[in-house]
N, C-alpha and C positions, 0 to 999 in steps of 0.2 A: 662906391659899393655900400657904405654904411654912413648914415648922416650922424652928425654930432648934436647931441641936445644938451643945452646947458640948464642946469637946475641951480639956482642960487650961485654958489661959487663951485659946485661940482660939475665937471664935464664927464659924460660917458657916451660911448658909442651905442647907437641903436642897432639891433640885429644880433645875429649869433655871435657868441663869444669866440675868441681865438682857440680855446681849448676844445670847445665843441667842434669847431671846423677841423682841428687837428685829429680829433678822434674819428670823425667822419672820413677824413683822407686816410687814415691808417686802416680803418675798416674796409674800405673800398680797394685800397692797395692790397691788403691781405687777401680778399676775395678774388681779385684779378690774378695775383700771384698763385693761388690754389688752383684756379681754372687753368692757368698756363702750364702748371706742372702735370695736372692730370685731369683733362676735360671731361672724360667719361666718369671718372670718380666723383668729380665735382657736381656733374649734372645727376648722377644717382643719389648723392647726399642732399642736393636741393629738392629733388623729387620727394624723398623720404620726409624731409623737414616740411614740405608743403603739404604732404598727406597728413602728417602729425598735427599741423596746425588746423587743417580742415576737420579732422576728427575731433579736436579740442573745441572748435567752434560749434560743431554739431552737438556735442555733449553739454556745452555751456547753453545753447539755445534750448535744449530739452529740459535742462534744469530750471531755466527761467520761466519756460511755459508752465511746468509743473508746480513751480512755486506761486505762480500767478493763479492757476486753477485752485490750488490748496487755499490761498488767501481769500479768493472769491468765495469758495465753499464755506469756509470759517465765517466770513463776513455775512453771508446769508444765514447761517445758523443763528448767529447772535442777534440779526434783525428780525427774525421770525419767533423769538422767544416772547 
């Protein structure tokens, strides 16, 4: 699964740490348990979360585009002086 790399006298494993893997397994277990307890509620929660993420991405994209346009306009004004 993970190979061991030796640097001078210190050995370490390459790949994700045990703590990270444990946290991932706990999160997946929690999600599976939540789905098992109330599938309809779980799916509506996931749908609401996905819509929220989508809305946030759209807002972020608009902000980036507006910032780029404003930066371009300011740059043009400075070069035309």
